N, CA, C and O of each residue as an XYZ file, in Angstrom:
460
protein
N       0.877     -1.320      0.063
C       0.001      0.026      0.061
C       0.829      1.201      0.080
O       1.775      1.259      0.866
N       0.529      2.279     -0.823
C       1.292      3.525     -0.796
C       0.849      4.435     -0.093
O      -0.324      4.348      0.272
N       1.580      5.479      0.270
C       1.137      6.303      1.477
C       1.558      7.662      0.796
O       2.597      7.636      0.136
N       0.715      9.090      0.906
C       1.274     10.278      0.940
C       1.733     10.255     -0.737
O       1.246      9.608     -1.664
N       2.920     11.276     -0.718
C       3.627     11.453     -2.284
C       3.722     10.240     -3.098
O       3.574     10.415     -4.307
N       3.925      9.117     -2.713
C       4.227      8.130     -3.309
C       3.272      7.591     -3.817
O       3.394      7.220     -4.985
N       1.905      7.351     -3.057
C       0.810      6.920     -3.469
C       0.065      7.814     -4.648
O      -0.610      7.419     -5.598
N       0.482      9.365     -4.190
C      -0.125     10.540     -5.395
C       0.687      9.879     -6.871
O       0.111      9.627     -7.929
N       2.052      9.709     -6.606
C       3.112      9.485     -8.298
C       2.281      7.969     -8.519
O       2.040      7.616     -9.674
N       1.924      7.233     -7.538
C       1.676      5.805     -8.316
C       0.381      5.879     -8.894
O       0.112      5.098     -9.807
N      -0.576      6.814     -8.445
C      -2.140      7.184     -9.353
C      -1.848      7.813    -10.264
O      -2.357      7.502    -11.341
N      -0.963      8.888    -10.206
C      -0.924      9.621    -11.628
C       0.034      8.724    -12.520
O      -0.423      8.842    -13.657
N       0.961      8.018    -12.557
C       1.488      7.091    -13.380
C       0.488      6.051    -13.928
O       0.785      5.489    -14.982
N      -0.513      5.785    -13.393
C      -1.598      5.024    -13.843
C      -2.792      5.539    -14.762
O      -3.560      4.872    -15.455
N      -2.733      6.849    -14.582
C      -3.994      7.478    -15.412
C      -3.992      7.261    -16.830
O      -3.052      7.714    -17.483
N      -5.156      6.467    -17.539
C      -4.639      5.943    -18.734
C      -5.223      7.106    -19.794
O      -6.400      7.294    -20.099
N      -4.182      7.736    -20.203
C      -4.021      8.973    -21.259
C      -4.445      8.533    -22.289
O      -5.151      9.195    -23.049
N      -4.004      7.045    -22.547
C      -3.925      6.748    -23.781
C      -4.998      6.067    -24.426
O      -5.071      5.938    -25.648
N      -6.138      5.471    -23.310
C      -7.333      5.027    -24.112
C      -8.160      6.224    -25.027
O      -8.806      5.983    -26.047
N      -7.962      7.655    -24.363
C      -8.762      8.761    -24.940
C      -8.016      9.333    -25.885
O      -8.504     10.383    -26.305
N      -6.913      8.984    -26.410
C      -5.801      9.477    -27.307
C      -5.038     10.770    -26.501
O      -4.727     11.846    -27.010
N      -4.894     10.473    -25.526
C      -3.929     11.691    -24.672
C      -4.711     12.480    -23.893
O      -4.248     13.497    -23.375
N      -6.318     11.996    -23.681
C      -7.249     12.775    -22.815
C      -8.217     12.030    -22.400
O      -8.800     11.136    -23.013
N      -8.427     12.512    -21.060
C      -9.360     11.885    -20.178
C     -10.419     12.855    -19.863
O     -10.111     14.001    -19.536
N     -11.885     12.402    -19.952
C     -12.898     12.967    -19.312
C     -12.833     13.442    -18.005
O     -12.488     12.645    -17.133
N     -13.079     14.508    -17.727
C     -12.801     15.130    -16.258
C     -14.125     15.907    -15.709
O     -14.512     16.929    -16.277
N     -14.833     15.345    -14.518
C     -16.045     15.582    -14.045
C     -15.572     16.861    -12.967
O     -14.559     16.792    -12.271
N     -16.443     17.941    -12.981
C     -16.056     19.007    -11.813
C     -17.490     19.344    -11.165
O     -18.528     19.836    -11.607
N     -17.092     18.876     -9.972
C     -18.175     19.050     -8.844
C     -18.163     19.903     -7.463
O     -17.190     20.048     -6.723
N     -19.346     20.384     -7.303
C     -19.150     21.459     -6.432
C     -18.676     20.519     -4.733
O     -19.345     19.570     -4.322
N     -17.809     20.902     -4.220
C     -17.199     20.332     -3.145
C     -18.594     20.393     -1.806
O     -18.859     19.504     -0.996
N     -19.242     21.678     -1.961
C     -20.010     21.479     -0.809
C     -21.303     20.943     -0.854
O     -21.883     20.366      0.065
N     -21.827     21.231     -2.277
C     -23.421     20.386     -2.096
C     -23.289     19.160     -3.279
O     -24.303     18.576     -3.660
N     -22.132     18.876     -3.743
C     -22.099     17.556     -4.494
C     -22.774     18.096     -6.130
O     -22.915     17.328     -7.082
N     -23.017     19.128     -6.139
C     -23.775     19.650     -7.975
C     -22.827     19.490     -8.618
O     -21.800     20.100     -8.319
N     -22.862     18.508     -9.851
C     -22.047     18.410    -11.352
C     -22.155     19.454    -11.701
O     -23.283     19.873    -11.958
N     -20.890     20.377    -11.863
C     -20.751     21.847    -12.653
C     -20.624     21.578    -14.357
O     -21.212     22.036    -15.337
N     -19.669     20.709    -14.175
C     -19.297     20.945    -15.725
C     -18.357     19.355    -16.444
O     -17.767     18.708    -15.579
N     -18.301     19.061    -17.238
C     -17.065     17.887    -18.075
C     -16.490     18.422    -19.221
O     -16.958     18.718    -20.321
N     -15.007     18.507    -18.572
C     -14.079     18.709    -19.982
C     -13.302     17.638    -20.010
O     -13.480     16.577    -19.411
N     -12.273     17.994    -20.854
C     -11.236     16.700    -21.003
C      -9.854     17.612    -20.429
O      -9.736     18.837    -20.464
N      -8.854     16.594    -19.892
C      -7.642     17.178    -19.243
C      -6.650     16.043    -20.083
O      -6.891     14.880    -20.407
N      -5.523     16.833    -20.273
C      -4.591     15.744    -21.011
C      -3.323     16.108    -19.626
O      -3.569     17.020    -18.837
N      -1.816     15.149    -19.477
C      -1.059     15.148    -18.439
C      -0.698     16.576    -18.143
O      -0.480     16.847    -16.962
N      -0.598     17.581    -19.092
C      -0.298     18.752    -18.951
C      -1.468     19.740    -18.139
O      -1.086     20.586    -17.331
N      -2.441     19.604    -18.342
C      -3.254     20.180    -17.608
C      -3.310     19.736    -16.481
O      -3.239     20.587    -15.594
N      -3.449     18.334    -16.065
C      -3.479     17.922    -14.915
C      -2.482     18.459    -13.505
O      -2.763     18.714    -12.334
N      -1.100     18.474    -14.371
C       0.038     18.869    -13.883
C      -0.277     20.407    -13.400
O      -0.242     20.668    -12.198
N      -0.565     21.351    -14.307
C      -0.679     22.456    -14.013
C      -2.276     22.884    -13.128
O      -2.496     24.055    -12.817
N      -3.059     22.007    -12.879
C      -4.242     21.934    -12.240
C      -3.600     21.361    -10.570
O      -4.021     21.793     -9.498
N      -2.739     20.531    -10.699
C      -2.172     20.211     -9.053
C      -1.119     21.011     -8.780
O      -0.748     20.850     -7.618
N      -0.172     22.204     -9.677
C       0.291     22.913     -9.338
C      -0.080     23.903     -8.904
O       0.748     24.606     -8.325
N      -1.370     24.320     -9.004
C      -1.643     26.065     -9.301
C      -2.890     26.158     -8.049
O      -3.103     27.046     -7.224
N      -3.533     24.960     -8.275
C      -4.812     24.810     -7.067
C      -6.217     25.639     -8.267
O      -7.298     26.103     -7.905
N      -5.780     25.578     -9.365
C      -7.077     26.207    -10.155
C      -6.831     25.149    -11.321
O      -5.779     24.703    -11.779
N      -8.528     24.835    -11.733
C      -8.408     23.981    -12.887
C      -8.066     24.398    -14.281
O      -8.468     25.473    -14.728
N      -7.170     23.387    -15.133
C      -6.676     23.586    -16.277
C      -7.102     22.380    -16.981
O      -6.841     21.231    -16.625
N      -7.948     22.815    -18.268
C      -8.509     21.659    -19.509
C      -8.023     21.799    -20.540
O      -7.505     22.903    -20.712
N      -7.959     20.950    -21.524
C      -7.393     20.696    -22.531
C      -8.785     21.017    -23.587
O      -9.896     20.522    -23.392
N      -8.553     21.653    -24.362
C      -9.673     22.462    -25.326
C      -9.397     21.671    -26.660
O      -8.376     21.808    -27.335
N     -10.549     20.739    -26.977
C     -10.258     19.934    -28.309
C     -10.722     20.855    -29.675
O     -10.433     20.502    -30.818
N     -11.459     22.043    -29.369
C     -11.816     22.582    -30.237
C     -10.768     23.619    -30.633
O     -10.641     23.899    -31.825
N     -10.028     24.192    -29.726
C      -8.708     25.019    -30.037
C      -7.401     24.505    -29.700
O      -6.419     25.217    -29.489
N      -7.430     22.855    -29.645
C      -6.375     22.146    -29.676
C      -5.271     22.839    -28.455
O      -4.079     22.630    -28.686
N      -5.594     23.618    -27.222
C      -4.587     24.162    -26.583
C      -5.195     23.877    -24.961
O      -6.310     23.413    -24.723
N      -4.147     24.288    -23.908
C      -4.746     24.163    -22.900
C      -5.697     25.798    -22.089
O      -5.449     26.970    -22.373
N      -6.469     25.428    -21.355
C      -7.214     26.748    -21.018
C      -7.283     26.357    -19.447
O      -7.324     25.287    -18.840
N      -7.277     27.514    -19.128
C      -7.361     28.053    -17.352
C      -8.707     28.297    -17.466
O      -9.172     29.046    -18.324
N      -9.655     27.440    -16.277
C     -11.230     27.688    -16.213
C     -10.923     28.979    -15.389
O     -10.286     29.012    -14.336
N     -11.519     30.107    -16.088
C     -11.924     31.438    -15.443
C     -10.544     32.665    -15.531
O     -10.312     33.632    -14.806
N      -9.981     32.256    -16.450
C      -8.911     33.008    -17.105
C      -9.407     34.401    -17.588
O      -8.942     35.500    -17.288
N     -10.441     34.115    -18.392
C     -11.047     35.034    -18.980
C     -12.530     35.308    -18.228
O     -12.831     36.500    -18.290
N     -13.143     34.794    -17.800
C     -14.376     35.070    -17.266
C     -14.026     35.684    -15.833
O     -14.429     36.826    -15.613
N     -13.345     35.051    -14.896
C     -12.995     35.556    -13.704
C     -14.022     34.267    -13.018
O     -14.218     34.402    -11.810
N     -14.556     33.283    -13.551
C     -15.155     32.266    -12.984
C     -14.062     31.200    -12.391
O     -14.165     30.088    -12.910
N     -13.189     31.307    -11.551
C     -12.634     30.133    -11.399
C     -12.987     29.354    -10.442
O     -13.857     29.621     -9.613
N     -12.233     28.179    -10.503
C     -12.584     26.580     -9.951
C     -11.310     26.557     -8.865
O     -10.148     26.606     -9.271
N     -11.620     26.482     -7.551
C     -10.625     26.596     -6.339
C     -10.406     25.041     -6.110
O     -11.217     24.517     -5.347
N      -9.644     24.409     -6.537
C      -9.485     22.680     -5.951
C      -9.456     22.124     -4.750
O      -8.437     22.224     -4.067
N     -10.285     21.619     -4.410
C     -10.303     21.146     -3.288
C      -9.841     19.486     -2.932
O      -9.256     19.019     -1.954
N     -10.393     18.823     -4.208
C      -9.706     17.611     -4.209
C      -9.847     16.868     -5.788
O     -10.738     17.107     -6.603
N      -8.746     15.942     -5.949
C      -8.801     15.407     -7.072
C      -8.760     13.791     -7.072
O      -7.855     13.240     -6.445
N      -9.754     12.994     -7.787
C     -10.096     11.306     -7.680
C     -10.063     10.796     -8.661
O     -10.957     11.098     -9.451
N      -9.298     10.047     -8.979
C      -9.558      9.269     -9.929
C     -10.219      7.727     -9.932
O      -9.912      6.840     -9.135
N     -11.050      7.634    -10.851
C     -12.266      6.384    -10.765
C     -11.466      4.955    -11.009
O     -10.383      4.938    -11.595
N     -12.051      3.858    -10.546
C     -11.436      2.557    -10.553
C     -10.769      2.065    -11.813
O      -9.903      1.202    -11.669
N     -11.060      2.504    -13.063
C     -10.398      2.215    -14.433
C      -9.214      3.175    -14.706
O      -8.538      3.214    -15.735
N      -9.082      3.954    -13.580
C      -7.894      5.252    -14.308
C      -8.411      6.010    -15.365
O      -7.595      6.651    -16.027
N      -9.593      6.070    -15.662
C      -9.606      6.691    -17.032
C     -10.401      7.744    -16.853
O     -10.767      8.240    -17.919
N     -10.886      8.374    -15.692
C     -11.938      9.355    -15.277
C     -11.417      9.904    -14.238
O     -10.809      9.224    -13.411
N     -11.595     11.405    -14.097
C     -10.955     12.252    -13.006
C     -12.239     12.769    -12.681
O     -13.237     12.871    -13.395
N     -12.016     13.151    -11.217
C     -13.096     13.709    -10.678
C     -12.369     15.104     -9.855
O     -11.419     15.073     -9.072
N     -13.144     16.288    -10.311
C     -12.166     17.358     -9.404
C     -13.642     17.481     -8.370
O     -14.760     17.067     -8.680
N     -13.284     18.114     -7.192
C     -14.432     18.824     -6.293
C     -13.725     20.310     -6.196
O     -12.546     20.275     -5.844
N     -14.198     21.408     -6.419
C     -14.232     22.687     -6.233
C     -14.988     23.815     -5.427
O     -16.042     23.740     -4.795
N     -14.268     24.720     -5.605
C     -15.285     25.760     -4.791
C     -15.205     26.752     -6.335
O     -14.201     27.147     -6.927
N     -16.400     26.912     -6.614
C     -16.764     27.257     -7.582
C     -17.073     29.305     -7.437
O     -17.933     29.866     -6.758
N     -16.204     29.828     -8.180
C     -16.471     31.266     -8.378
C     -17.023     31.416     -9.521
O     -16.605     31.092    -10.633
N     -18.203     32.041     -9.142
C     -19.194     32.500    -10.302
C     -19.718     31.224    -11.192
O     -19.485     30.083    -10.794
N     -20.277     31.409    -12.145
C     -20.819     30.438    -13.190
C     -19.538     29.301    -13.854
O     -18.485     29.608    -14.413
N     -20.034     28.072    -13.579
C     -19.187     26.918    -14.282
C     -19.088     27.281    -15.955
O     -18.085     27.368    -16.664
N     -20.546     27.457    -16.301
C     -21.016     27.090    -17.792
C     -20.574     28.846    -18.441
O     -20.509     29.881    -17.777
N     -20.352     28.671    -19.803
C     -20.050     29.477    -20.610
C     -21.339     30.395    -20.990
O     -21.320     31.422    -21.668
N     -22.410     29.799    -20.411
C     -23.717     30.489    -20.953
C     -24.030     31.100    -19.670
O     -25.156     31.585    -19.557
N     -23.346     31.154    -18.827
C     -23.839     32.457    -17.474
C     -24.629     31.256    -16.201
O     -24.804     31.520    -15.011
N     -24.918     30.224    -16.756
C     -25.584     29.145    -15.770
C     -24.301     28.799    -14.763
O     -23.104     28.909    -15.028
N     -24.912     28.357    -13.549
C     -23.820     27.971    -12.527
C     -23.408     26.613    -13.175
O     -22.217     26.498    -13.463
N     -24.213     25.611    -13.431
C     -23.797     24.285    -13.821
C     -24.018     24.249    -15.411
O     -25.057     24.703    -15.891
N     -23.063     23.725    -16.169
C     -23.414     23.165    -17.642
C     -24.778     22.336    -17.915
O     -25.628     22.635    -18.754
N     -24.810     21.240    -17.040
C     -26.221     20.733    -16.735
C     -27.360     21.044    -16.451
O     -28.029     20.321    -15.713
N     -27.914     22.357    -17.046
C     -29.047     23.080    -16.580
C     -30.397     22.312    -17.337
O     -31.542     22.302    -16.885
N     -29.905     21.644    -18.678
C     -31.055     21.257    -19.248
C     -31.404     19.855    -18.866
O     -30.693     18.859    -19.001
N     -32.609     19.933    -18.366
C     -33.221     18.686    -17.997
C     -34.153     17.840    -19.166
O     -35.015     18.383    -19.858
N     -33.858     16.685    -19.215
C     -34.249     15.700    -20.048
C     -34.946     14.758    -19.648
O     -35.322     13.857    -20.399
N     -35.261     14.831    -18.242
C     -36.282     13.357    -17.724
C     -36.176     14.087    -16.124
O     -36.718     13.544    -15.161
């Protein structure tokens, strides 16, 4: 069993970026009430920057570049925890959301009810 920094390194080493051609889906959730705020993609560099800065960084598939959530809007996400699922191919980040998470101005990107 790994502890502390060794466990973190072991988990990072096992994240399966290859399955998604260098990207892993990342769910962002409010750390206080559990509301799902958004889903975006991370590559190894965006995950590294997120862990270094305590703010979320993602990879834009349409622009083919890294982006820092809130850099333009001021709606930053302060990272409280980062977890990886059992298959090491999806990331869950719990955050303190400043302002809206969605580019539409809604708090969550999941504001359209289907059922």
